[in-house]
N, CA, C and O atoms as CSV, one atom per row, in Angstrom:
chain,resi,resn,atom,element,x,y,z
A,1,UNK,N,N,-15.080,-35.263,9.200
A,1,UNK,CA,C,-15.749,-34.300,8.336
A,1,UNK,C,C,-14.700,-33.395,7.700
A,1,UNK,O,O,-13.800,-32.913,8.387
A,2,UNK,N,N,-14.806,-33.166,6.421
A,2,UNK,CA,C,-13.845,-32.337,5.692
A,2,UNK,C,C,-14.004,-30.869,6.069
A,2,UNK,O,O,-15.085,-30.415,6.443
A,3,UNK,N,N,-12.893,-30.141,5.959
A,3,UNK,CA,C,-12.928,-28.700,6.185
A,3,UNK,C,C,-13.869,-28.026,5.208
A,3,UNK,O,O,-14.065,-28.505,4.091
A,4,UNK,N,N,-14.449,-26.920,5.626
A,4,UNK,CA,C,-15.172,-26.088,4.683
A,4,UNK,C,C,-14.151,-25.530,3.697
A,4,UNK,O,O,-12.963,-25.451,4.011
A,5,UNK,N,N,-14.601,-25.148,2.524
A,5,UNK,CA,C,-13.688,-24.704,1.465
A,5,UNK,C,C,-12.826,-23.531,1.912
A,5,UNK,O,O,-11.638,-23.496,1.594
A,6,UNK,N,N,-13.390,-22.570,2.642
A,6,UNK,CA,C,-12.610,-21.401,3.046
A,6,UNK,C,C,-11.554,-21.780,4.081
A,6,UNK,O,O,-10.472,-21.194,4.092
A,7,UNK,N,N,-11.846,-22.745,4.947
A,7,UNK,CA,C,-10.847,-23.199,5.921
A,7,UNK,C,C,-9.712,-23.924,5.206
A,7,UNK,O,O,-8.541,-23.723,5.529
A,8,UNK,N,N,-10.058,-24.762,4.241
A,8,UNK,CA,C,-9.040,-25.480,3.477
A,8,UNK,C,C,-8.144,-24.495,2.723
A,8,UNK,O,O,-6.933,-24.698,2.631
A,9,UNK,N,N,-8.737,-23.434,2.186
A,9,UNK,CA,C,-7.951,-22.419,1.484
A,9,UNK,C,C,-7.014,-21.699,2.448
A,9,UNK,O,O,-5.855,-21.456,2.114
A,10,UNK,N,N,-7.499,-21.356,3.630
A,10,UNK,CA,C,-6.641,-20.715,4.640
A,10,UNK,C,C,-5.460,-21.614,4.992
A,10,UNK,O,O,-4.337,-21.131,5.141
A,11,UNK,N,N,-5.703,-22.916,5.125
A,11,UNK,CA,C,-4.607,-23.857,5.407
A,11,UNK,C,C,-3.604,-23.910,4.250
A,11,UNK,O,O,-2.392,-23.931,4.468
A,12,UNK,N,N,-4.116,-23.931,3.034
A,12,UNK,CA,C,-3.244,-23.971,1.852
A,12,UNK,C,C,-2.367,-22.718,1.774
A,12,UNK,O,O,-1.163,-22.813,1.535
A,13,UNK,N,N,-2.968,-21.558,1.974
A,13,UNK,CA,C,-2.225,-20.293,1.941
A,13,UNK,C,C,-1.193,-20.261,3.064
A,13,UNK,O,O,-0.053,-19.850,2.846
A,14,UNK,N,N,-1.580,-20.687,4.249
A,14,UNK,CA,C,-0.652,-20.712,5.385
A,14,UNK,C,C,0.542,-21.606,5.082
A,14,UNK,O,O,1.684,-21.224,5.339
A,15,UNK,N,N,0.291,-22.778,4.546
A,15,UNK,CA,C,1.382,-23.702,4.230
A,15,UNK,C,C,2.296,-23.110,3.160
A,15,UNK,O,O,3.518,-23.215,3.261
A,16,UNK,N,N,1.719,-22.496,2.148
A,16,UNK,CA,C,2.509,-21.937,1.052
A,16,UNK,C,C,3.400,-20.793,1.531
A,16,UNK,O,O,4.540,-20.660,1.086
A,17,UNK,N,N,2.877,-19.965,2.442
A,17,UNK,CA,C,3.618,-18.786,2.897
A,17,UNK,C,C,4.403,-19.017,4.190
A,17,UNK,O,O,5.035,-18.097,4.708
A,18,UNK,N,N,4.363,-20.229,4.703
A,18,UNK,CA,C,5.145,-20.547,5.893
A,18,UNK,C,C,4.529,-20.050,7.190
A,18,UNK,O,O,5.247,-19.692,8.124
A,19,UNK,N,N,3.223,-20.027,7.253
A,19,UNK,CA,C,2.528,-19.608,8.465
A,19,UNK,C,C,1.604,-20.702,8.957
A,19,UNK,O,O,1.697,-21.856,8.538
A,20,UNK,N,N,0.706,-20.317,9.856
A,20,UNK,CA,C,-0.301,-21.249,10.371
A,20,UNK,C,C,-1.664,-20.594,10.300
A,20,UNK,O,O,-1.803,-19.394,10.536
A,21,UNK,N,N,-2.656,-21.381,9.976
A,21,UNK,CA,C,-4.021,-20.855,9.941
A,21,UNK,C,C,-4.405,-20.357,11.322
A,21,UNK,O,O,-4.180,-21.034,12.325
A,22,UNK,N,N,-4.983,-19.170,11.365
A,22,UNK,CA,C,-5.450,-18.581,12.612
A,22,UNK,C,C,-6.909,-18.975,12.796
A,22,UNK,O,O,-7.796,-18.387,12.178
A,23,UNK,N,N,-7.159,-19.962,13.638
A,23,UNK,CA,C,-8.529,-20.453,13.796
A,23,UNK,C,C,-9.447,-19.428,14.449
A,23,UNK,O,O,-10.668,-19.582,14.434
A,24,UNK,N,N,-8.859,-18.387,15.019
A,24,UNK,CA,C,-9.658,-17.354,15.683
A,24,UNK,C,C,-9.472,-15.996,15.007
A,24,UNK,O,O,-9.500,-14.971,15.689
A,25,UNK,N,N,-9.285,-15.961,13.691
A,25,UNK,CA,C,-9.037,-14.686,13.019
A,25,UNK,C,C,-10.172,-13.714,13.290
A,25,UNK,O,O,-11.348,-14.078,13.300
A,26,UNK,N,N,-9.782,-12.476,13.508
A,26,UNK,CA,C,-10.751,-11.442,13.812
A,26,UNK,C,C,-11.110,-11.351,15.281
A,26,UNK,O,O,-11.750,-10.382,15.691
A,27,UNK,N,N,-10.720,-12.328,16.089
A,27,UNK,CA,C,-11.050,-12.318,17.513
A,27,UNK,C,C,-10.102,-11.399,18.281
A,27,UNK,O,O,-8.988,-11.127,17.834
A,28,UNK,N,N,-10.547,-10.935,19.413
A,28,UNK,CA,C,-9.742,-10.075,20.286
A,28,UNK,C,C,-8.698,-10.922,21.009
A,28,UNK,O,O,-8.919,-12.109,21.249
A,29,UNK,N,N,-7.575,-10.323,21.352
A,29,UNK,CA,C,-6.506,-10.967,22.124
A,29,UNK,C,C,-5.837,-12.112,21.377
A,29,UNK,O,O,-5.427,-13.091,22.000
A,30,UNK,N,N,-5.721,-12.014,20.083
A,30,UNK,CA,C,-4.996,-13.000,19.291
A,30,UNK,C,C,-3.681,-12.388,18.835
A,30,UNK,O,O,-3.489,-11.175,18.921
A,31,UNK,N,N,-2.776,-13.233,18.351
A,31,UNK,CA,C,-1.498,-12.753,17.833
A,31,UNK,C,C,-1.699,-11.824,16.645
A,31,UNK,O,O,-0.952,-10.861,16.468
A,32,UNK,N,N,-2.701,-12.110,15.840
A,32,UNK,CA,C,-3.024,-11.295,14.669
A,32,UNK,C,C,-4.510,-11.433,14.378
A,32,UNK,O,O,-5.126,-12.453,14.690
A,33,UNK,N,N,-5.073,-10.404,13.781
A,33,UNK,CA,C,-6.471,-10.492,13.357
A,33,UNK,C,C,-6.565,-11.135,11.978
A,33,UNK,O,O,-7.661,-11.445,11.511
A,34,UNK,N,N,-5.418,-11.339,11.322
A,34,UNK,CA,C,-5.392,-11.931,9.991
A,34,UNK,C,C,-5.795,-13.390,10.010
A,34,UNK,O,O,-5.928,-14.001,11.071
A,35,UNK,N,N,-5.986,-13.939,8.825
A,35,UNK,CA,C,-6.409,-15.327,8.685
A,35,UNK,C,C,-5.263,-16.311,8.863
A,35,UNK,O,O,-5.485,-17.492,9.129
A,36,UNK,N,N,-4.025,-15.815,8.713
A,36,UNK,CA,C,-2.838,-16.650,8.852
A,36,UNK,C,C,-1.872,-15.966,9.811
A,36,UNK,O,O,-1.614,-14.768,9.701
A,37,UNK,N,N,-1.346,-16.736,10.744
A,37,UNK,CA,C,-0.333,-16.222,11.671
A,37,UNK,C,C,1.030,-16.390,11.005
A,37,UNK,O,O,1.412,-17.493,10.612
A,38,UNK,N,N,1.751,-15.287,10.885
A,38,UNK,CA,C,3.077,-15.289,10.250
A,38,UNK,C,C,3.924,-14.235,10.951
A,38,UNK,O,O,3.406,-13.205,11.384
A,39,UNK,N,N,5.228,-14.489,11.064
A,39,UNK,CA,C,6.113,-13.548,11.750
A,39,UNK,C,C,6.211,-12.198,11.057
A,39,UNK,O,O,6.323,-11.174,11.732
A,40,UNK,N,N,6.171,-12.168,9.727
A,40,UNK,CA,C,6.435,-10.928,8.995
A,40,UNK,C,C,5.330,-10.468,8.057
A,40,UNK,O,O,5.384,-9.346,7.553
A,41,UNK,N,N,4.346,-11.292,7.815
A,41,UNK,CA,C,3.291,-10.957,6.857
A,41,UNK,C,C,1.932,-10.921,7.538
A,41,UNK,O,O,1.642,-11.747,8.404
A,42,UNK,N,N,1.098,-9.959,7.142
A,42,UNK,CA,C,-0.302,-9.932,7.564
A,42,UNK,C,C,-1.096,-10.500,6.397
A,42,UNK,O,O,-1.089,-9.925,5.308
A,43,UNK,N,N,-1.768,-11.600,6.604
A,43,UNK,CA,C,-2.383,-12.335,5.500
A,43,UNK,C,C,-3.893,-12.442,5.696
A,43,UNK,O,O,-4.366,-13.009,6.681
A,44,UNK,N,N,-4.629,-11.897,4.754
A,44,UNK,CA,C,-6.082,-12.037,4.683
A,44,UNK,C,C,-6.394,-12.945,3.510
A,44,UNK,O,O,-5.844,-12.762,2.424
A,45,UNK,N,N,-7.253,-13.907,3.707
A,45,UNK,CA,C,-7.635,-14.842,2.656
A,45,UNK,C,C,-9.092,-14.582,2.297
A,45,UNK,O,O,-9.956,-14.556,3.173
A,46,UNK,N,N,-9.361,-14.391,1.023
A,46,UNK,CA,C,-10.727,-14.158,0.556
A,46,UNK,C,C,-11.141,-15.297,-0.363
A,46,UNK,O,O,-10.449,-15.597,-1.335
A,47,UNK,N,N,-12.260,-15.925,-0.058
A,47,UNK,CA,C,-12.795,-17.046,-0.850
A,47,UNK,C,C,-14.184,-16.648,-1.316
A,47,UNK,O,O,-15.106,-16.540,-0.507
A,48,UNK,N,N,-14.339,-16.430,-2.612
A,48,UNK,CA,C,-15.621,-15.988,-3.168
A,48,UNK,C,C,-15.950,-16.806,-4.411
A,48,UNK,O,O,-15.060,-17.389,-5.032
A,49,UNK,N,N,-17.205,-16.847,-4.765
A,49,UNK,CA,C,-17.635,-17.551,-5.979
A,49,UNK,C,C,-17.079,-16.864,-7.224
A,49,UNK,O,O,-16.694,-17.529,-8.185
A,50,UNK,N,N,-17.039,-15.543,-7.205
A,50,UNK,CA,C,-16.469,-14.796,-8.322
A,50,UNK,C,C,-15.579,-13.689,-7.765
A,50,UNK,O,O,-15.831,-13.141,-6.692
A,51,UNK,N,N,-14.543,-13.381,-8.518
A,51,UNK,CA,C,-13.641,-12.291,-8.165
A,51,UNK,C,C,-13.550,-11.355,-9.361
A,51,UNK,O,O,-13.548,-11.805,-10.506
A,52,UNK,N,N,-13.476,-10.086,-9.106
A,52,UNK,CA,C,-13.432,-9.105,-10.187
A,52,UNK,C,C,-12.220,-9.295,-11.094
A,52,UNK,O,O,-12.286,-8.983,-12.283
A,53,UNK,N,N,-11.123,-9.798,-10.554
A,53,UNK,CA,C,-9.900,-9.916,-11.350
A,53,UNK,C,C,-9.874,-11.163,-12.234
A,53,UNK,O,O,-9.001,-11.280,-13.093
A,54,UNK,N,N,-10.802,-12.088,-12.047
A,54,UNK,CA,C,-10.798,-13.339,-12.816
A,54,UNK,C,C,-10.743,-13.117,-14.326
A,54,UNK,O,O,-9.914,-13.713,-15.013
A,55,UNK,N,N,-11.611,-12.274,-14.834
A,55,UNK,CA,C,-11.680,-12.047,-16.278
A,55,UNK,C,C,-10.376,-11.442,-16.784
A,55,UNK,O,O,-9.839,-11.879,-17.802
A,56,UNK,N,N,-9.868,-10.441,-16.079
A,56,UNK,CA,C,-8.623,-9.797,-16.488
A,56,UNK,C,C,-7.463,-10.787,-16.455
A,56,UNK,O,O,-6.634,-10.807,-17.365
A,57,UNK,N,N,-7.406,-11.601,-15.415
A,57,UNK,CA,C,-6.295,-12.544,-15.293
A,57,UNK,C,C,-6.365,-13.612,-16.375
A,57,UNK,O,O,-5.338,-13.996,-16.935
A,58,UNK,N,N,-7.567,-14.095,-16.674
A,58,UNK,CA,C,-7.696,-15.108,-17.726
A,58,UNK,C,C,-7.269,-14.544,-19.079
A,58,UNK,O,O,-6.667,-15.255,-19.884
A,59,UNK,N,N,-7.577,-13.271,-19.334
A,59,UNK,CA,C,-7.109,-12.626,-20.562
A,59,UNK,C,C,-5.583,-12.563,-20.582
A,59,UNK,O,O,-4.960,-12.831,-21.609
A,60,UNK,N,N,-4.980,-12.205,-19.439
A,60,UNK,CA,C,-3.518,-12.134,-19.347
A,60,UNK,C,C,-2.898,-13.518,-19.529
A,60,UNK,O,O,-1.869,-13.652,-20.192
A,61,UNK,N,N,-3.512,-14.547,-18.948
A,61,UNK,CA,C,-3.009,-15.916,-19.078
A,61,UNK,C,C,-3.014,-16.341,-20.546
A,61,UNK,O,O,-2.035,-16.906,-21.035
A,62,UNK,N,N,-4.111,-16.071,-21.245
A,62,UNK,CA,C,-4.204,-16.436,-22.660
A,62,UNK,C,C,-3.144,-15.718,-23.493
A,62,UNK,O,O,-2.480,-16.327,-24.332
A,63,UNK,N,N,-2.994,-14.425,-23.253
A,63,UNK,CA,C,-2.004,-13.648,-24.015
A,63,UNK,C,C,-0.587,-14.089,-23.688
A,63,UNK,O,O,0.249,-14.206,-24.583
A,64,UNK,N,N,-0.313,-14.333,-22.419
A,64,UNK,CA,C,1.025,-14.764,-22.003
A,64,UNK,C,C,1.360,-16.123,-22.606
A,64,UNK,O,O,2.491,-16.350,-23.037
A,65,UNK,N,N,0.391,-17.018,-22.638
A,65,UNK,CA,C,0.609,-18.351,-23.195
A,65,UNK,C,C,1.016,-18.243,-24.666
A,65,UNK,O,O,1.913,-18.958,-25.115
A,66,UNK,N,N,0.367,-17.362,-25.409
A,66,UNK,CA,C,0.683,-17.230,-26.834
A,66,UNK,C,C,2.097,-16.682,-27.050
A,66,UNK,O,O,2.687,-16.892,-28.110
A,67,UNK,N,N,2.649,-15.971,-26.037
A,67,UNK,CA,C,4.014,-15.457,-26.133
A,67,UNK,C,C,5.003,-16.276,-25.299
A,67,UNK,O,O,6.180,-15.926,-25.202
A,68,UNK,N,N,4.518,-17.369,-24.697
A,68,UNK,CA,C,5.334,-18.232,-23.827
A,68,UNK,C,C,5.988,-17.423,-22.690
A,68,UNK,O,O,7.192,-17.518,-22.453
A,69,UNK,N,N,5.163,-16.631,-22.002
A,69,UNK,CA,C,5.617,-15.804,-20.882
A,69,UNK,C,C,4.758,-16.087,-19.657
A,69,UNK,O,O,3.726,-16.752,-19.752
A,70,UNK,N,N,5.185,-15.582,-18.518
A,70,UNK,CA,C,4.467,-15.751,-17.254
A,70,UNK,C,C,3.532,-14.558,-17.044
A,70,UNK,O,O,3.984,-13.413,-17.083
A,71,UNK,N,N,2.240,-14.805,-16.823
A,71,UNK,CA,C,1.295,-13.692,-16.681
A,71,UNK,C,C,1.329,-13.042,-15.298
A,71,UNK,O,O,1.411,-13.716,-14.272
A,72,UNK,N,N,1.265,-11.729,-15.308
A,72,UNK,CA,C,1.116,-10.935,-14.085
A,72,UNK,C,C,0.076,-9.868,-14.376
A,72,UNK,O,O,0.087,-9.252,-15.442
A,73,UNK,N,N,-0.807,-9.656,-13.440
A,73,UNK,CA,C,-1.814,-8.612,-13.556
A,73,UNK,C,C,-1.436,-7.506,-12.574
A,73,UNK,O,O,-1.295,-7.767,-11.379
A,74,UNK,N,N,-1.273,-6.285,-13.057
A,74,UNK,CA,C,-0.966,-5.140,-12.196
A,74,UNK,C,C,-2.231,-4.298,-12.065
A,74,UNK,O,O,-2.807,-3.867,-13.064
A,75,UNK,N,N,-2.653,-4.070,-10.829
A,75,UNK,CA,C,-3.887,-3.327,-10.555
A,75,UNK,C,C,-3.555,-1.994,-9.900
A,75,UNK,O,O,-2.724,-1.923,-8.996
A,76,UNK,N,N,-4.214,-0.938,-10.368
A,76,UNK,CA,C,-3.991,0.393,-9.814
A,76,UNK,C,C,-5.319,1.135,-9.785
A,76,UNK,O,O,-6.012,1.237,-10.798
A,77,UNK,N,N,-5.658,1.644,-8.626
A,77,UNK,CA,C,-6.879,2.455,-8.500
A,77,UNK,C,C,-6.530,3.890,-8.839
A,77,UNK,O,O,-5.554,4.437,-8.325
A,78,UNK,N,N,-7.315,4.491,-9.694
A,78,UNK,CA,C,-7.082,5.871,-10.108
A,78,UNK,C,C,-6.928,6.767,-8.878
A,78,UNK,O,O,-7.758,6.727,-7.971
A,79,UNK,N,N,-5.871,7.571,-8.848
A,79,UNK,CA,C,-5.619,8.475,-7.728
A,79,UNK,C,C,-4.753,7.871,-6.642
A,79,UNK,O,O,-4.317,8.584,-5.738
A,80,UNK,N,N,-4.495,6.583,-6.708
A,80,UNK,CA,C,-3.677,5.912,-5.698
A,80,UNK,C,C,-2.219,5.893,-6.149
A,80,UNK,O,O,-1.927,5.989,-7.341
A,81,UNK,N,N,-1.307,5.767,-5.184
A,81,UNK,CA,C,0.110,5.628,-5.497
A,81,UNK,C,C,0.534,4.159,-5.453
A,81,UNK,O,O,1.682,3.833,-5.756
A,82,UNK,N,N,-0.373,3.295,-5.085
A,82,UNK,CA,C,-0.068,1.877,-4.891
A,82,UNK,C,C,-0.444,1.053,-6.118
A,82,UNK,O,O,-1.493,1.264,-6.726
A,83,UNK,N,N,0.424,0.120,-6.467
A,83,UNK,CA,C,0.130,-0.865,-7.505
A,83,UNK,C,C,0.120,-2.232,-6.840
A,83,UNK,O,O,1.033,-2.566,-6.086
A,84,UNK,N,N,-0.904,-3.017,-7.115
A,84,UNK,CA,C,-0.990,-4.379,-6.599
A,84,UNK,C,C,-0.715,-5.331,-7.749
A,84,UNK,O,O,-1.168,-5.111,-8.873
A,85,UNK,N,N,0.027,-6.385,-7.463
A,85,UNK,CA,C,0.387,-7.358,-8.487
A,85,UNK,C,C,-0.294,-8.687,-8.181
A,85,UNK,O,O,-0.289,-9.150,-7.041
A,86,UNK,N,N,-0.874,-9.291,-9.204
A,86,UNK,CA,C,-1.557,-10.567,-9.061
A,86,UNK,C,C,-0.868,-11.577,-9.978
A,86,UNK,O,O,-0.677,-11.332,-11.169
A,87,UNK,N,N,-0.499,-12.719,-9.390
A,87,UNK,CA,C,0.047,-13.826,-10.166
A,87,UNK,C,C,-0.362,-15.100,-9.462
A,87,UNK,O,O,-0.768,-15.075,-8.300
A,88,UNK,N,N,-0.257,-16.209,-10.163
A,88,UNK,CA,C,-0.725,-17.463,-9.587
A,88,UNK,C,C,0.300,-18.037,-8.612
A,88,UNK,O,O,1.492,-17.734,-8.680
A,89,UNK,N,N,-0.190,-18.859,-7.720
A,89,UNK,CA,C,0.663,-19.558,-6.759
A,89,UNK,C,C,1.752,-20.348,-7.488
A,89,UNK,O,O,2.900,-20.396,-7.048
A,90,UNK,N,N,1.374,-20.957,-8.595
A,90,UNK,CA,C,2.299,-21.761,-9.392
A,90,UNK,C,C,3.484,-20.920,-9.891
A,90,UNK,O,O,4.598,-21.429,-10.019
A,91,UNK,N,N,3.243,-19.633,-10.172
A,91,UNK,CA,C,4.274,-18.761,-10.725
A,91,UNK,C,C,4.987,-17.903,-9.687
A,91,UNK,O,O,5.860,-17.112,-10.042
A,92,UNK,N,N,4.633,-18.044,-8.416
A,92,UNK,CA,C,5.159,-17.148,-7.382
A,92,UNK,C,C,6.679,-17.170,-7.289
A,92,UNK,O,O,7.301,-16.109,-7.229
A,93,UNK,N,N,7.284,-18.340,-7.275
A,93,UNK,CA,C,8.739,-18.419,-7.135
A,93,UNK,C,C,9.429,-17.734,-8.311
A,93,UNK,O,O,10.362,-16.954,-8.118
A,94,UNK,N,N,8.975,-18.020,-9.516
A,94,UNK,CA,C,9.578,-17.418,-10.707
A,94,UNK,C,C,9.424,-15.898,-10.690
A,94,UNK,O,O,10.383,-15.176,-10.962
A,95,UNK,N,N,8.230,-15.412,-10.375
A,95,UNK,CA,C,7.983,-13.970,-10.354
A,95,UNK,C,C,8.860,-13.297,-9.296
A,95,UNK,O,O,9.461,-12.256,-9.560
A,96,UNK,N,N,8.935,-13.882,-8.111
A,96,UNK,CA,C,9.765,-13.304,-7.049
A,96,UNK,C,C,11.235,-13.259,-7.457
A,96,UNK,O,O,11.924,-12.277,-7.182
A,97,UNK,N,N,11.713,-14.300,-8.103
A,97,UNK,CA,C,13.101,-14.306,-8.565
A,97,UNK,C,C,13.331,-13.223,-9.608
A,97,UNK,O,O,14.370,-12.562,-9.589
A,98,UNK,N,N,12.386,-13.030,-10.514
A,98,UNK,CA,C,12.515,-11.984,-11.526
A,98,UNK,C,C,12.575,-10.605,-10.875
A,98,UNK,O,O,13.361,-9.757,-11.296
A,99,UNK,N,N,11.756,-10.375,-9.860
A,99,UNK,CA,C,11.770,-9.087,-9.164
A,99,UNK,C,C,13.097,-8.900,-8.426
A,99,UNK,O,O,13.690,-7.823,-8.490
A,100,UNK,N,N,13.563,-9.926,-7.735
A,100,UNK,CA,C,14.825,-9.822,-6.990
A,100,UNK,C,C,16.014,-9.583,-7.918
A,100,UNK,O,O,16.967,-8.905,-7.534
A,101,UNK,N,N,15.973,-10.124,-9.121
A,101,UNK,CA,C,17.042,-9.862,-10.097
A,101,UNK,C,C,17.154,-8.365,-10.379
A,101,UNK,O,O,18.250,-7.845,-10.586
A,102,UNK,N,N,16.005,-7.674,-10.387
A,102,UNK,CA,C,16.004,-6.228,-10.624
A,102,UNK,C,C,16.745,-5.478,-9.518
A,102,UNK,O,O,17.217,-4.361,-9.731
A,103,UNK,N,N,16.845,-6.085,-8.346
A,103,UNK,CA,C,17.541,-5.478,-7.215
A,103,UNK,C,C,18.950,-6.024,-7.055
A,103,UNK,O,O,19.581,-5.836,-6.014
A,104,UNK,N,N,19.445,-6.705,-8.093
A,104,UNK,CA,C,20.832,-7.150,-8.108
A,104,UNK,C,C,21.094,-8.540,-7.566
A,104,UNK,O,O,22.256,-8.938,-7.475
A,105,UNK,N,N,20.089,-9.286,-7.209
A,105,UNK,CA,C,20.304,-10.653,-6.730
A,105,UNK,C,C,20.763,-11.518,-7.897
A,105,UNK,O,O,20.280,-11.363,-9.018
A,106,UNK,N,N,21.702,-12.435,-7.630
A,106,UNK,CA,C,22.202,-13.336,-8.657
A,106,UNK,C,C,21.917,-14.759,-8.185
A,106,UNK,O,O,22.400,-15.181,-7.134
A,107,UNK,N,N,21.144,-15.482,-8.955
A,107,UNK,CA,C,20.770,-16.840,-8.578
A,107,UNK,C,C,21.617,-17.905,-9.248
A,107,UNK,O,O,21.417,-19.097,-9.015
A,108,UNK,N,N,22.568,-17.482,-10.085
A,108,UNK,CA,C,23.429,-18.449,-10.760
A,108,UNK,C,C,22.627,-19.344,-11.677
A,108,UNK,O,O,21.510,-19.015,-12.078
A,109,UNK,N,N,23.211,-20.473,-11.999
A,109,UNK,CA,C,22.546,-21.445,-12.875
A,109,UNK,C,C,21.891,-22.535,-12.046
A,109,UNK,O,O,22.381,-22.898,-10.977
A,110,UNK,N,N,20.793,-23.046,-12.544
A,110,UNK,CA,C,20.084,-24.146,-11.901
A,110,UNK,C,C,20.169,-25.378,-12.795
A,110,UNK,O,O,19.196,-25.740,-13.457
A,111,UNK,N,N,21.318,-26.011,-12.812
A,111,UNK,CA,C,21.494,-27.217,-13.641
A,111,UNK,C,C,21.235,-28.469,-12.846
A,111,UNK,O,O,21.336,-29.573,-13.382
């Protein structure tokens, strides 16, 4: 029998981030209450029919495509000091490299 969609998503996220799906997430006496067990990250996975950011991200994707750029959605709640960044799994490596360049990392050429 195939995994339920949310379990399959938890496995996909765990594999992408180098962790393992926590089959007992939220249970007492576990390594983490998160959905994925990871040494350095606390990972919650949300699987919903609709997400509030979908419309905004699709607008960003369309605009970025017309400029041949990588889309990122920055979210900020009024009154908060925190900014959350949303980008696709496909673009994660590129986005992370761009951020690290700002901190002086040099990746050289990839020929």
